N, C-alpha and C positions, 0 to 999 in steps of 0.2 A: 360310499363304492356303489359302483353302478348299476351291479345285481337287483339293487332295492329299485331305482329308478326305472330300469327295464320293466319291471312289474307293471307299470302305468300303462305300457303299450301292449293288448291284447292281440294275439297273431291270426286270428282271424277279423277284427273287425282293423286292424292298420291292412291285411289285404284286399276287403272289401273297401275301405278309403281310396286306398290306389286304383282301383280298378275302378270306380267311380266319377275320378276326376275327368274333367269334360276338356273341351278346347280353350273356353274362356279361361279356365283355370290355368291352363300351362302358359296362355299369351299372357295371364297377367306375373307368373311366376318369372315371365321372359324378361319384364318390363323392372321387375327391382332388383337393385343394385347387392341389395345384403338378403337374402330366405331365410325366411324357415323352414323348417323341417315338413312342412302341411307344401308348401312349394316343391320342395325335392321330390313328395309324393308323386306331384304333378307332372314335373320333367322325368319321371321312371315309367310312370302310366304311360297303356298305349295309347292313350290320347296324343302322347307326344312325336310320335312315329313320325308322322306329318313334317313334323317342325326341326327335323335334322340338321339342317342347311343352318338354320336361323341360330340353332344351339351350337353348333361347330364354330361359326363367325366369332362368336361372344366366347367358346371354350380357347378360343386362338388367342382373343383378346388377353381377356384376363391371364393366360398363362402366360403371354408375351409382358405384359404390364409388370409381372412378378418375379419370374424366370428370365427373361431375354428370350433367343434365340440358342438356347443349350441343351442339350441333353445330360445327366449328368450317368456315365460308365461303372457299371458294377459286377461283383461276379461272386457267385458262391463257392464253398469248398464244404463239401461233405466230409466230415471227420469219422462218425461210424453211423454203421443203421443199427446198430444193437439198441431194441426197444423191448420197452413191458406193455404195449397197450396195445389193443385189436382193432384199431380202426377198419372198416371193415372196408374202404375204398383204397388203401393203404399198401405199397409193397414190401415194406418195412414190417408189416403186421406180426406179432411175436408169434401168431401161429402158422406166418410161412417157413418150410423147411429150404432157409437160404443161408448161406455161411453170412455169419455177421463178421464183421471186422470195428476194431477200435484202433485208430493209429495211436500211433505211437509218437512223442513229441519230434524225435528224429526223423518220423517220415511227414509230419507236418511240416518242417521246416523244409523237408524235398518238394513237397507241394507249394509252397510259397515261392520255389524257386524258380520250379515250372511254369505258375503265374504271372511270373515277374518276365519271364522268359516269352513269354507269349502276347504280353502287351502293357503298357502302361498304367496295369490298373492299382487305384489307390484306393477303391471302395471294395472291403471285403466283407462277404457275410459267412458266418461260421455255421454250419448247420448240423445238427445231430436228431438222434432218434430218442427216445425220453428212458432213459436207464439210468437211474443216479448211483445205482450202484458201481457201474463201469464208466461214467461220463457226467459224476457228481461237478459240485463247484471248483473243489480240487482241481479235477480234470480241466473242467473248462478255462478256469483261472491262469493253469498252466499252460494252455493253447493259447491263450491273448497274450501272454508275455511272450510267446516262443513267435508268433505271426507280427507283432508289434515293430519291431527293426524293418519288417518289409512292406507295410502299407500303413499311411499315414490318419485312417479311417476303418475301425470294425467292429462291425455287426453281429447279433447272434440270430438266429433262428433255433430255440432249445427248449423244452421244457420250462414251463411258469416257476418262477421264484419269490423266495419274499424279498421283500422290500431290502434287508439287509444285505442278502446275496446278488442284488443288484447293485448297491451301493458300494460292495465291495469289488465286486469284477470294475468296475468304471477305474479303480486305481490301478488295476491292471491293465488299462489300456481300450476298453469298452465304450463306443460312441454311444449305440443303439441297439434295440432289439427288436426284431419283426415276431411278432404272432399271430396265426389265424385262429379267429373263433369257429373256423369251420363253417356253423351256421348257430343265429343267434336263437333257432327253436329249442326253446326249452325241455317242452316235450318230446322231441323226437332227438334230439341230440346224443341221446341214451341209447338208440336205437343204433346209430353211426359211431359210437364208442361207448362198447359194453362192457371193457374190464380195462384196468389199469389206471393210471394215475390221471391220461385224459377224460375217464367218463365224469370227472368231478365239476360240470358246468361251471359251477360259483366259484371255483377256485381260477380257473381259466379267463373267464369275463373279470374278474376283479382283481388278475394279472395285470392289468393293464394301469388300472391303479396303484397297485404297487410300484410300477415303472417312474409315474410319475413322482412319486414319493421319494423316489431313490434321485429324482434329480435325474435321469437321465436325459442328453441331449436330444434321442429321434426315436420315437414310437412309433414302430411299422402295423395296420392292421392289414385285416383281409379274412375275405368268408369265400370258403368252397363254392363255385358255381355249378350246380348241375346237386346239390343234396335237396335244396327244398326252394320254393317260390324265389329267384331272385330278386324279383323288386322288393318284397317285403325285406329279404336278409339285408340288402343294402341301408334300406331304407332303416332298420335296425342300427346300422352300421354308421351312417348317416347321423343319426341320434346320438349314438356313443361318441363321436369324434366330439360334437357339439359341446358333450358334458367333460369330455377331456380336457379340450381347450379352454373351455372355462374356469377347470380347476386348475390346468396345470400348463399355465398360459408361455411360461418360461420354454415349452419343448417344443420342437418340430415333429409335425407326424406326417405320415406317408399311409397311403392306401393303394392294393393292388386286388385284383379278383382273378385268379386262377381260374378256366375251365376246365372243366372236368371233358375226357374227351370219352365218345364207348370204345369199347375196346374188346377183339376175342378174347374169351376167357377171363377178363375181368372184370369189374366192379363195373356196371351201368348206370350212368346219370340219370335222377330222374328226372330232371329237365335240360336241355339242352340250349345255350346261350348262341345266337347267329352274333356273324360279325356286325349287324347294326345292330342289334340290340347290345352287345360291348361299347360299341362307339357310343350309343346314347347313355348308357351307364357314365362312360368316359365324360362325355360334356357336361351331363347331370350333376357330377362331382365338382368339374373345376367350376360350374355355376355358384354351386352350391358354398364351395370354400376356397377361394381365390390361391391360397398357400399353401393349399395339402400338394405335397409330393405326391404325384402318379405314374407307377410304377409298374410295366409290363415286362415280364418275364421270356424265357425263350421257350415258355409252353405256346406262342402264338407263331402264327407262319409269317415268315419273313414281308412278304405281300400285304399285309394286315398292317404289321409293325412299323413298317414303311410309310403308309399310307396317312398311319396315323401319329409322326413324328412330329408332326405341326402343327396338331388340332387339341393340344390338352395333354398330354404326358409330358413327364419329365426327367423320367430316369430310367434306363435298359440292364438287362446283362446281356454276356456275350459271351460267346466260347465254353457256356457253363456245360458240366457233368454232373449229375445228380448222383453219383456211386462213390463212394469214401474212396480216397486215392486215385481217381479217376483221371487226373492228368499228370501223376508219374508214378503212384506206387499200388497201384491196381486197376489201370487200363480197362479190366473188362468183368469187372463186377458190377451187382445189380445195381442198375437203375432205380431210384425211387419212384422217376415219370419220365417219358420219354420226351424229352425236346423235339419240335417243330421248329426251330431256326438253327442248324446246325451250322449256319455262317461262322465264318473264323471273327474274332472281335476288330480285328483291320475291315473287316467288309463291312461290316455293321457301322463303325464310325463311317467309313465312304460313302455309303446310304444317307448317314444324318448330314456328311456335308454335301451331299448331291441335292436335298433338302431344304438346302440353306442353314442348317445349322448348325453347330459346333460342337463336337463330343467332348465334356467334360471327363480328364479322367483324374482330376483331384481336386475337392470342393472342401479339403480340413486341413488342418496342417498340426503338426506336434506343438508349435508355437502357442497352441490355443489350451493344450492341457493343463 
C-alpha cells in the first residue's frame, strides 16, 4: 500500500530539497525524456520559474505526441450534499446549517436529460458528499444504472470504498473514480479533517490501491492547492502516480490541481498559487508523465483556461453546476464552490476550436464494456 511508501518521504526534508534545486538541476531535467521524482522537484522549484517558455514548449510537444490536438469534455453532476465530514474548507461541512439534498432516481434522470439538452456530453462525473447511510454503495449503484442509458462514460467522485465495492460498481457502468487526497501532509491532514470518515488519512490514501486492485479503467488524483506548500504536495502526488503506474499498469490516470481562492466569510487558503505557478505545475506534470490526463475544472477563469488549451491540459469541464440538482431539480441550491468559468459548453468548445484544437465529447463506447 502507498501509505507505507510515503513514510520514506519526510515533509520538511522534501520541502528543503525542492527549495535547494538550482538552475543546473532544472536544465538537466529538461534534457531528459524520462524523469525521476528528483527531476520533478527541480521543475516545480523556484529555480524553474525562469524556464517557463522552455517547459511550455516541451509540455505542448509531449501532449500533442500522446493526445493530438484534442480536449476531452466532461460535466459533473452533484447528486447529494449530505455529508458526515467536518472538512474546515468545504461548504458541505456537516456543521453548516444548509438544506441537505439527496436526489431520487427520477430526479437524477431529469438531471441527465437536462445535461443531454445542454450539450453532447458523454463523460459524466457523479459527485456526492460522504454519507454512507443515505448515499452508500446501493444508492451509487442505482444512480449509475439510472445514468448509464444517457452517457457512455461514467466516473464518480465519492467517499473511498472497499475494493470489492469498486469492482461491484464497474458492473453497473462505472468506468473511473476521482479522489482528492487534499494534502499528503500526514500530520496536518487531521487539522483540515477533524471528524468523519475523511479524517482517516491512511484509508483515503490507500483508496487508490483499492481502485487499482478492482481493475478500474481510470483513476483520477488531486491535491487541494491552498492547504499546505503546493510544491511539496504535488511532489508527493507525483511519487504516488509513479507508484500507481508501476503497480496498476493497465489503468489510465488523471491529475487535477484545484486552487482555493480567498473568500469573504469562508475558509482562507494558507497559500495562494499564481497563474504562472499553476502553468509551471502543469508543464512539470506533463514533462514528468507524458500519458497522464491533466484536467482543468471551471474553478479556473476563462482566459487562463483558454491560454492553457494548447500547452498541456487534455480535459475540461464546462457548464458545471456544483449544487445537487443544479441542472434541473434545484437550480438555486447551495454550491460546493463558485465556478469561475460560467460560459456555456458551446462557448467553451468554440474557444477550443479557435485555438486550433478539437473538443471531444465522447472517447468511450459501450462496445468496450
